[in-house]
C-alpha positions in Angstrom: -46.8 12.2 29.8 -45.5 10.5 33.0 -42.9 11.8 35.3 -40.6 9.1 34.5 -40.8 10.0 30.8 -40.3 13.7 31.6 -37.3 12.8 33.7 -35.9 10.7 30.7 -36.5 13.7 28.2 -34.8 16.0 30.6 -31.9 13.8 31.2 -31.5 13.5 27.3 -31.8 17.2 27.1 -29.0 17.7 29.4 -27.0 15.2 27.8 -27.3 16.7 24.3 -26.3 20.1 25.7 -23.3 18.6 27.2 -22.5 16.7 23.9 -23.0 20.1 22.0 -20.5 21.8 24.4 -17.9 19.0 23.8 -18.4 19.4 20.1 -17.9 23.1 20.1 -14.6 22.5 22.1 -13.6 20.2 19.3 -14.7 21.9 16.2 -15.3 25.5 17.0 -18.1 27.9 18.5 -20.4 27.4 15.5 -20.4 23.7 15.4 -23.7 21.8 16.0 -24.4 18.0 16.1 -26.1 16.4 13.3 -29.0 14.4 14.1 -27.2 11.0 13.4 -24.2 12.2 15.4 -26.4 12.8 18.2 -28.1 9.4 17.9 -24.8 7.7 18.0 -23.6 9.6 20.9 -26.9 9.0 22.9 -26.6 5.2 22.0 -22.9 4.9 23.2 -23.1 7.2 26.2 -26.6 6.8 27.6 -27.3 3.2 26.6 -24.0 1.4 26.2 -24.9 0.1 22.9 -22.8 -1.1 19.9 -23.2 1.1 16.8 -21.9 1.0 13.1 -21.7 4.4 11.4 -21.3 4.5 7.6 -21.2 8.1 6.6 -19.3 10.0 3.9 -15.9 11.3 4.3 -16.1 14.7 6.2 -19.3 14.0 7.8 -17.8 13.9 11.3 -17.4 10.4 12.4 -14.5 11.2 14.7 -16.5 13.9 16.3 -18.9 11.1 17.5 -16.0 9.2 19.3 -14.3 12.2 20.8 -17.6 13.8 22.0 -18.6 10.3 23.5 -15.2 10.0 25.1 -15.5 13.4 26.8 -18.9 12.5 28.3 -17.9 8.9 29.3 -14.6 10.1 31.0 -16.7 13.0 32.8 -18.9 9.9 34.1 -15.8 8.1 35.4 -15.6 5.6 32.7 -12.1 4.3 31.4 -10.2 5.5 28.4 -11.3 5.2 24.9 -9.4 2.4 22.7 -9.3 3.5 19.1 -8.0 0.8 16.6 -6.7 3.2 13.6 -4.9 1.9 10.6 -2.5 4.7 9.5 0.1 6.7 11.4 -1.2 9.9 9.5 -4.6 9.1 10.8 -3.4 8.7 14.3 -1.5 12.1 14.2 -4.6 13.8 13.0 -6.7 12.3 15.6 -4.2 13.0 18.5 -4.2 16.7 17.3 -8.1 16.8 17.1 -8.4 15.3 20.6 -6.0 18.0 22.0 -8.3 20.8 20.7 -11.2 19.3 22.7 -9.2 19.0 25.9 -8.8 15.1 25.6 -5.5 13.5 26.4 -4.6 11.0 23.6 -1.6 8.9 22.9 -0.6 6.2 20.6 1.5 3.1 20.5 2.8 2.2 17.1 6.0 1.2 15.3 7.2 4.8 15.1 7.3 5.5 18.9 8.7 2.4 20.5 10.7 4.4 23.1 7.5 5.9 24.5 5.4 2.6 25.0 6.4 2.1 28.6 5.4 5.7 29.5 2.1 5.3 27.5 1.2 2.1 29.2 1.8 3.7 32.6 -0.1 6.7 31.8 -3.2 4.6 30.8 -2.9 2.6 34.2 -2.6 6.0 36.0 -5.9 7.2 34.3 -3.9 10.2 32.7 -4.8 9.0 29.1 -8.3 9.5 27.9 -7.8 7.9 24.3 -5.2 5.3 23.4 -4.8 4.7 19.7 -3.4 1.4 18.4 -2.7 -0.1 15.3 -4.4 -3.3 14.3 -1.0 -5.1 13.9 -0.4 -4.0 17.6 -3.3 -6.2 18.9 -1.6 -9.3 18.1 1.9 -8.3 19.1 2.7 -11.0 21.8 3.8 -8.7 24.4 1.0 -6.2 23.9 -1.6 -8.9 23.6 -0.5 -10.7 26.8 0.4 -7.8 28.9 -1.5 -4.7 28.0 -4.7 -5.9 26.1 -6.2 -7.8 29.2 -6.2 -4.8 31.3 -7.3 -2.4 28.4 -10.3 -4.8 27.9 -11.2 -4.7 31.6 -10.9 -1.0 32.0 -12.0 0.4 28.5 -14.8 3.0 28.6 -15.3 2.7 24.7 -14.0 0.6 21.8 -13.8 2.4 18.5 -12.8 0.7 15.2 -12.0 3.4 12.7 -12.0 2.5 9.0 -14.0 -0.6 9.9 -14.1 -1.7 6.2 -10.5 -2.9 6.7 -11.9 -5.9 8.8 -13.7 -7.3 5.7 -11.9 -9.1 2.8 -14.7 -7.9 0.5 -13.5 -4.3 1.3 -10.9 -2.5 -0.8 -8.3 -2.3 2.1 -8.4 -5.6 3.8 -6.0 -6.1 6.9 -5.8 -9.3 8.4 -4.8 -8.0 11.8 -8.2 -6.2 12.2 -9.9 -9.5 12.8 -8.1 -9.7 16.1 -10.7 -7.4 17.3 -13.1 -10.3 17.6 -10.9 -11.4 20.6 -10.9 -8.0 22.0 -14.6 -7.8 21.6 -15.2 -11.1 23.3 -13.2 -10.0 26.4 -15.0 -6.6 26.9 -17.2 -6.4 29.9 -20.8 -6.4 29.4 -22.3 -2.8 28.7 -19.0 -1.4 27.2 -20.1 0.5 24.1 -18.4 -0.3 20.7 -18.3 2.2 17.7 -17.3 1.0 14.1 -17.0 3.7 11.5 -16.3 3.9 7.7 -17.0 5.9 4.8 -16.6 3.3 2.0 -18.7 0.3 2.5 -21.3 -1.0 0.1 -24.1 -3.4 1.5 -21.9 -6.5 1.2 -18.9 -4.9 3.3 -21.4 -3.3 5.8 -23.1 -6.6 6.7 -19.7 -8.3 6.8 -18.1 -5.9 9.2 -21.4 -5.6 11.3 -21.5 -9.5 11.6 -17.8 -9.7 12.5 -18.1 -6.9 15.1 -21.4 -8.4 16.5 -23.3 -5.1 15.9 -26.2 -6.6 14.0 -29.2 -8.0 15.8 -30.2 -7.3 19.4 -30.1 -3.8 20.3 -27.5 -2.7 17.9 -27.6 0.8 15.9 -26.8 0.9 12.4 -26.6 4.6 11.0 -26.1 4.9 7.3 -26.4 8.2 5.4 -26.2 9.7 1.9 -22.7 9.7 0.3 -22.9 12.8 -1.9 -20.1 15.2 -1.5 -21.5 18.5 -2.8 -18.2 20.1 -3.1 -16.6 17.7 -5.6 -16.6 18.2 -9.4 -15.8 14.8 -10.9 -14.3 14.4 -14.4 -12.4 12.0 -16.6 -9.9 13.0 -19.1 -8.5 10.4 -21.7 -5.1 11.1 -23.0 -3.3 8.8 -25.4 0.1 8.1 -23.9 2.0 8.4 -20.5 4.0 11.3 -22.3 0.6 13.1 -22.7 -0.5 12.7 -19.2 2.8 13.9 -17.7 2.8 16.8 -20.1 -0.7 17.6 -19.1 0.0 17.6 -15.5 3.1 19.8 -16.0 1.0 22.4 -18.0 -2.3 22.5 -16.1 -1.3 21.6 -12.4 -0.9 25.3 -11.6 -4.4 25.9 -12.7 -6.1 23.5 -10.1 -7.5 25.1 -6.9 -5.3 25.4 -3.9 -3.0 22.3 -3.1 -4.0 18.7 -3.5 -2.9 15.0 -4.0 -1.9 13.3 -7.2 -2.5 9.5 -6.8 -0.6 7.0 -8.7 -0.9 3.2 -8.7 2.8 2.3 -8.1 5.8 3.7 -6.3 7.9 4.0 -9.3 5.0 6.2 -10.9 4.8 8.4 -7.9 8.6 9.0 -7.8 8.8 9.4 -11.6 6.1 12.0 -11.8 7.2 13.9 -8.7 10.8 14.2 -10.1 9.4 15.4 -13.6 7.0 17.9 -12.0 9.8 19.4 -9.7 11.9 19.7 -12.8 9.1 21.7 -14.5 9.1 24.1 -11.5 6.2 22.7 -9.5 6.7 22.2 -5.7 5.6 18.7 -5.2 6.8 15.7 -3.2 6.5 12.1 -3.4 4.7 10.1 -0.6 4.7 6.2 -0.7 5.0 3.2 1.4 8.9 3.3 1.0 9.1 7.0 2.0 10.9 7.3 5.3 8.5 7.8 8.2 10.1 11.2 9.2 10.0 12.5 5.7 6.3 11.4 5.4 5.4 13.5 8.4 7.3 16.4 7.0 5.6 16.2 3.6 2.2 15.9 5.3 2.9 18.9 7.2 4.0 20.7 4.0 0.8 19.9 2.3 -1.2 20.9 5.4 0.5 24.3 5.4 0.4 24.6 1.6 3.9 24.7 1.3 3.7 22.4 -1.7 1.3 22.2 -4.6 0.7 18.7 -4.3 1.8 15.4 -2.8 2.3 12.7 -5.5 1.2 9.6 -3.6 0.4 6.1 -3.7 -2.6 4.7 -1.4 -0.1 5.0 1.4 -1.5 8.6 1.8 -5.2 7.5 2.1 -7.6 7.1 5.0 -8.1 9.8 7.5 -5.5 12.3 6.1 -7.6 15.4 7.0 -6.8 18.7 5.3 -10.3 20.6 5.0 -9.1 22.9 2.3 -7.7 20.3 0.0 -8.5 21.7 -3.5 -8.1 18.8 -5.8 -7.4 15.1 -6.2 -5.9 13.7 -9.6 -5.4 10.2 -10.3 -2.8 9.1 -12.8 -4.3 5.6 -13.4 -7.5 4.3 -12.1 -8.0 2.4 -8.9 -9.3 -1.1 -9.2 -12.8 -0.4 -7.7 -15.2 2.5 -7.5 -15.2 2.0 -3.7 -11.5 2.6 -3.3 -11.7 5.4 -5.7 -14.5 7.2 -3.7 -12.4 6.6 -0.6 -9.5 8.4 -2.1 -11.3 11.3 -3.6 -13.0 11.9 -0.2 -9.7 13.6 0.9 -10.8 16.7 -1.2 -13.3 19.4 -0.5 -14.1 18.9 3.1 -13.9 22.5 4.0 -14.2 24.4 0.7 -17.1 25.0 -1.6 -15.4 23.6 -4.7 -12.8 20.9 -5.4 -11.7 19.4 -8.6 -11.5 15.5 -8.8 -9.9 14.3 -12.1 -9.1 10.8 -13.4 -6.4 10.3 -16.1 -6.8 6.5 -17.0 -4.0 4.7 -18.8 -4.0 1.4 -20.9 -1.7 -0.1 -18.3 -4.3 0.1 -15.6 -5.8 -3.4 -16.3 -2.3 -5.0 -16.1 -1.8 -3.4 -12.6 -5.1 -4.5 -11.3 -4.3 -8.0 -12.6 -1.0 -7.9 -10.6 -2.8 -6.8 -7.4 -5.4 -9.6 -7.9 -2.6 -12.2 -8.1 -1.7 -11.3 -4.5 -4.8 -12.9 -3.3 -4.9 -15.6 -0.6 -2.4 -18.4 -1.6 -3.5 -21.6 -3.1 -4.2 -24.5 -0.5 -0.9 -26.5 -1.3 1.2 -23.5 0.0 -0.9 -23.0 3.1 -0.8 -26.8 3.8 3.0 -26.9 3.3 3.4 -24.0 5.8 1.3 -25.5 8.4 3.2 -28.8 8.0 6.5 -27.2 8.4 5.3 -25.3 11.7 3.9 -28.6 12.9 7.2 -30.5 12.5 9.3 -27.6 13.8 8.2 -28.4 17.4 9.2 -24.6 18.2 8.2 -21.2 17.0 9.6 -20.2 13.5 10.2 -16.7 12.5 8.9 -15.5 9.0 12.6 -15.5 7.7 13.0 -19.1 9.0 10.0 -20.2 7.3 10.8 -18.7 3.8 13.3 -21.4 2.7 10.5 -23.9 3.2 7.6 -22.2 1.5 7.3 -21.0 -2.0 5.8 -17.7 -0.9 7.4 -14.1 -1.0 7.7 -12.7 2.5 4.8 -10.2 2.1 2.3 -12.9 1.1 3.7 -15.3 3.5 3.1 -12.7 6.4 -0.3 -12.1 5.2 -1.3 -15.7 5.1 0.0 -16.3 8.6 -2.0 -13.4 9.9 -5.1 -14.9 8.4 -4.2 -18.4 9.7 -3.8 -16.9 13.2 -7.2 -15.3 13.2 -8.6 -18.7 12.0 -6.8 -20.4 14.9 -4.5 -22.5 12.9 -1.4 -20.7 13.9 -0.5 -18.5 16.9 1.9 -15.6 17.0 4.2 -15.8 19.9 7.7 -14.2 21.0 10.1 -15.5 18.2 7.7 -16.1 15.5 4.7 -18.3 14.8 3.8 -21.8 16.0 1.1 -24.4 14.7 -1.9 -24.8 17.2 -2.8 -28.3 15.8 -6.4 -27.2 15.5 -8.5 -28.6 12.6 -8.5 -25.9 9.8 -10.5 -25.8 6.4 -9.4 -24.2 3.3 -12.3 -21.8 2.4 -11.8 -22.1 -1.3 -15.4 -21.1 -2.2 -15.0 -17.7 -0.3 -11.5 -17.0 -2.0 -13.1 -17.8 -5.5 -16.1 -15.5 -4.6 -13.5 -12.8 -3.7 -11.7 -13.2 -6.9 -15.1 -12.9 -8.8 -16.0 -9.8 -6.8 -12.6 -8.1 -7.6 -13.1 -8.7 -11.2 -16.7 -7.2 -11.0 -15.2 -4.2 -9.2 -12.8 -3.7 -12.0 -15.4 -3.8 -14.7 -17.4 -1.4 -12.7 -14.3 1.0 -12.7 -14.2 0.7 -16.5 -17.8 1.4 -16.8 -17.1 4.6 -14.6 -14.7 5.9 -17.2 -17.2 5.2 -20.0 -20.5 6.4 -18.5 -22.3 9.3 -20.0 -24.4 9.6 -16.8 -23.6 11.4 -13.5 -20.3 10.1 -12.1 -21.1 10.9 -8.6 -24.5 9.2 -8.9 -22.6 6.2 -10.4 -20.2 6.0 -7.4 -22.9 6.3 -4.9 -24.8 3.5 -6.5 -21.8 1.3 -6.5 -21.8 2.0 -2.7 -25.5 1.0 -2.5 -26.4 4.4 -1.6 -30.2 4.5 -1.9 -30.5 8.3 -2.0 -28.1 8.5 -5.3 -29.1 11.1 -7.7 -27.5 13.1 -10.3 -25.1 15.7 -8.8 -25.3 18.5 -11.4 -21.7 19.1 -11.0 -19.7 16.5 -12.8 -18.3 16.8 -16.4 -21.2 14.8 -17.7 -23.8 16.6 -15.9 -22.6 20.1 -16.8 -21.0 19.3 -20.3 -18.0 21.1 -19.1 -14.9 19.2 -20.1 -11.2 19.5 -19.0 -8.9 21.2 -21.5 -6.9 18.2 -23.0 -4.4 20.5 -24.8 -0.7 20.1 -24.3 1.7 22.6 -26.1 3.8 20.6 -28.5 6.9 22.1 -26.5 5.6 20.8 -23.3 4.7 17.4 -24.8 8.3 17.2 -26.3 9.9 18.1 -23.2 7.9 15.4 -21.3 8.8 12.9 -23.9 12.6 13.8 -23.8 12.4 13.6 -19.9 10.7 10.1 -20.0 13.1 8.8 -22.6 16.1 9.6 -20.5 17.7 6.0 -19.7 19.6 4.9 -16.7 18.7 4.0 -13.2 21.2 2.7 -10.4 20.7 -0.7 -8.9 21.9 -1.1 -5.5 23.9 -4.4 -4.9 22.7 -6.9 -2.2 24.6 -6.8 1.0 23.1 -9.6 3.1 22.3 -13.2 2.3 18.8 -14.5 3.3 18.3 -16.3 6.6 18.1 -20.0 6.7 20.1 -21.0 3.7 21.4 -24.0 5.3 18.1 -25.6 5.3 18.5 -25.5 1.5 22.1 -26.7 1.5 23.4 -23.5 0.5 26.6 -22.4 2.5 25.9 -18.8 2.4 24.9 -16.5 5.5 25.4 -13.1 7.0 26.9 -10.2 5.1 28.3 -10.4 1.7 32.1 -9.9 2.1 33.7 -7.2 0.2 35.7 -9.6 -2.0 32.3 -11.3 -3.0 30.0 -8.5 -3.7 29.0 -6.7 -7.0 29.2 -3.1 -7.6 26.4 -0.7 -8.2 24.6 -1.7 -11.2 22.6 0.1 -13.9 19.5 -0.5 -16.0 17.9 1.3 -18.8 14.6 1.6 -17.0 11.9 -0.1 -15.0 9.3 -2.3 -16.5 6.7 -0.2 -14.8 8.1 3.2 -15.8 5.9 5.4 -17.7 8.7 6.3 -20.1 10.7 3.2 -20.6 8.2 0.5 -19.5 6.2 0.5 -22.6 9.4 0.1 -24.8 11.0 -2.5 -22.6 8.0 -4.8 -21.8 7.6 -5.9 -25.4 11.1 -7.1 -25.6 10.3 -9.8 -22.8 7.4 -11.1 -24.6 9.3 -13.0 -27.1 13.1 -13.4 -28.0 15.1 -11.7 -30.6 18.0 -9.2 -31.3 18.2 -6.1 -29.1 16.8 -3.2 -30.9 19.0 -0.3 -32.1 17.0 2.3 -30.0 17.6 0.2 -27.0 21.5 -0.3 -27.5 21.7 3.5 -28.1 20.0 4.0 -24.5 22.5 1.5 -23.0 25.3 3.4 -24.6 24.0 6.6 -22.9 23.8 4.7 -19.5 27.4 3.7 -19.9 28.6 7.1 -20.8 26.9 8.6 -17.6 28.0 5.8 -15.3 30.9 7.6 -13.7 32.9 4.3 -12.7 36.3 4.7 -11.1 37.8 2.2 -13.6 36.6 1.4 -17.0 35.4 -2.2 -17.6 38.0 -4.5 -19.2 35.5 -7.1 -20.6 31.9 -8.2 -21.0 30.4 -11.5 -19.6 26.8 -12.4 -20.4 24.5 -14.3 -18.1 22.7 -17.5 -19.5 19.0 -16.8 -20.5 16.5 -19.7 -21.2 13.8 -17.2 -22.0 15.6 -14.6 -24.1 19.1 -16.3 -25.2 19.2 -14.2 -28.4 18.2 -11.0 -26.7 20.8 -11.3 -23.9 23.6 -12.7 -26.4 23.1 -9.7 -28.9 22.9 -7.2 -26.1 26.3 -8.4 -24.7 27.8 -8.6 -28.3 26.6 -5.0 -29.2 27.9 -3.5 -25.9 31.3 -5.1 -26.4 31.6 -4.2 -29.9 30.7 -0.4 -29.3 32.9 -0.4 -26.3 35.8 -2.2 -27.9 35.8 -4.5 -25.0 36.3 -8.3 -25.3 33.3 -10.5 -25.0 34.8 -12.8 -22.4 31.9 -15.5 -22.6 28.8 -16.7 -20.8 28.4 -18.2 -17.4 27.2 -21.8 -17.3 23.8 -22.9 -16.5 23.5 -26.5 -15.2 19.6 -26.7 -15.2 16.7 -24.9 -16.6 15.3 -22.1 -14.3 11.8 -22.7 -12.7 10.8 -19.3 -13.9 11.6 -18.0 -17.3 12.1 -14.4 -16.0 13.0 -13.5 -12.5 10.1 -11.8 -10.6 10.2 -10.8 -7.0 7.8 -7.9 -7.0 6.3 -6.2 -3.7 2.9 -4.8 -3.1 3.5 -1.5 -5.1 6.3 -2.2 -7.5 6.1 -4.9 -9.9 6.2 -5.9 -13.6 2.5 -6.1 -14.7 2.8 -7.9 -17.8 5.5 -10.3 -17.1 3.8 -12.2 -14.0 5.0 -15.8 -14.1 3.0 -18.8 -13.1 3.4 -20.6 -11.0 4.1 -18.1 -8.3 7.7 -16.9 -8.2 9.9 -18.1 -5.4 10.9 -16.0 -2.4 14.4 -14.7 -1.7 15.8 -17.8 -0.1 14.4 -20.2 -2.8 15.5 -17.9 -5.6 19.0 -17.7 -4.2 19.0 -21.5 -3.8 18.1 -21.9 -7.4 20.6 -19.7 -9.0 23.4 -21.1 -6.6 22.7 -24.5 -8.0 22.6 -23.5 -11.6 25.4 -21.0 -12.2 29.1 -21.6 -12.7 32.0 -19.9 -14.3 33.3 -21.9 -17.4 36.9 -22.8 -17.3 39.5 -20.4 -19.1 37.7 -17.0 -18.7 40.2 -14.3 -18.6 38.9 -12.2 -15.6 42.0 -10.4 -14.1 42.5 -7.6 -16.4 40.0 -5.1 -14.8 36.1 -4.9 -13.9 33.8 -7.0 -15.8 30.5 -5.7 -17.1 27.9 -8.4 -16.4 25.0 -8.2 -18.8 21.4 -9.6 -18.4 17.9 -9.0 -19.5 16.2 -8.1 -16.2 17.1 -7.5 -12.7 14.3 -8.2 -10.2 15.2 -9.9 -6.8 18.8 -9.4 -7.7 20.0 -12.7 -6.7 21.0 -13.8 -10.1 23.4 -10.8 -10.3 24.6 -11.4 -6.8 25.4 -15.0 -7.1 27.1 -14.3 -10.6 29.1 -11.5 -9.3 30.3 -13.5 -6.4 31.4 -16.4 -8.7 33.2 -14.1 -11.1 35.1 -12.3 -8.1 36.1 -15.8 -6.8 37.4 -16.6 -10.3 39.6 -13.6 -10.4 37.4 -10.5 -11.5 38.6 -7.6 -9.5 35.2 -6.0 -9.6 31.8 -6.8 -11.2 29.3 -4.2 -12.7 25.8 -5.5 -13.5 24.0 -4.0 -16.5 20.6 -5.1 -17.5 17.8 -3.8 -20.0 15.3 -3.5 -17.2 14.4 -3.9 -13.6 11.0 -4.9 -12.2 10.9 -2.1 -9.5 
């Protein structure tokens, strides 16, 4: 063996000892580097290579980049830049870095007041790790002012949860694709680390290709995905009432504290409220939860002050509680990969954790809805590009809305994809067309749709398999080492107790059957209505606004959803059960002044349903049925829909795509009018309809009635979409 080889071996031995010491500072005195952790650290620090690490949740991927950061900073290298997708993940990473003596900071939407200080600290060399969200990479000020300097001085670039780069993955985020630009601007020799726990072969190759870590001198480390602390099981219960009752009865038996995942915001809120009423210390956690409350509830779970968080996928990647004792799903995610990612929150630091799936018949409808949010059809994309091209100036998303038949969330997603494709450019003030040629990749989008359907079928097979459940999930992730776990319900023959005492089930049924939800009135008109020849802008004046409304329930609710959805599949008289529920809603409304009359909204889809509902309410309340508003043209969409990404009506989705707020408002503004002779001055008017979704129909109708003499308008509908 040559002297040079001995010297290299000695150098590697010293580097490993230094890496082990950094790991102990991070994870405790007993911590030892795994072999693949060391291989990744060595590649990054000693060789300046690019690496893709695909390892199970809890394996220690964050240790790789924090240890590498400590070693690189000790060698005079610049700060590590970590692109991280979630605030919860950022908070955990900052805390972990501090334990290792690494100074970390973040720039995100929750700390805008700190940005200038953080930027200065980075320039002064006082920050070892800067965490940024993918959305920040294409913020015009950050992109033009901060990113060039970061690219020039960075010592390491880390792409955490790298499966988000791939639209074949379960959590695609268009902003992640801005990393191509960042990678292109990195000086030669700056190491790059991409990490994920949830990538099958297709996603792995796609991510590696986009990050440029395939070929040449790149390193790809992929390990087995078994989690030997998890006991997986499936429990089929016939109704939502049974599932709620089961959780109320058995939640206390699950070990430690945990997470109950739901597929929608409304389900999370509904279940959390029910379990609290049953005496369980739980909190809801969704994309609509206030950021400060999110952090507080995360802290409560970390400190075991709550039994569970009832959460949507907003509580997902990176949430790190080593002793999390269980993960329960009320409804199945749409793919085994997404399911594996979520159950990976449990059992990181305990010998045993329970993982239970309670599927529901509505799961397929929910998957279908999310599938409908795919990349828009080519005409909508071309229309958007044409509007931007003709504008001659940047247009904000709200300014684009009146010209494009896309809801705002889908419009923003489409613009981000077009940005990464080079067809548009985000600038201060909005978006502008680049004029570059752009080709609609219909074949790829069709392939994505097929892949989504295949994933959904795979999830259904997971529910039905009589083989090992962990082995099944690992095979769906293309884990070559997948073998039977010996722990799941199928391997052991141990099944979850499906019993729900009749009094508990009855209590759940009564709770879910309680009708009545408030509906807040609209307070602002959408921007840009003058472009649609609608003379409405700014705030709704007090003389035009509706009062707070009521619905019996939401179409996505576990209790009332299954009763209300069938009413909207056809037309007919309102059922007695629904009328009785509406009467209960009216009794509990608590208005200042009793309604003096009933007015119905015109319905092309459900004329008999709405008319009979108005007639029955008027008769029971001994109120005059004043009449029905006039409809001058058929609506473009039979039922009003304006769902967001987590709250929706899964069975009433309309084709073609429903309009955004601006276009919906323009439609109803043109259609509706008050018939002559309506006697409106005697008192508040009860305004009756079938479904409240975007709220613009009720808003415009209330304005017209107020201007025609109604002193107040109280909206009442059978259902809302969210």
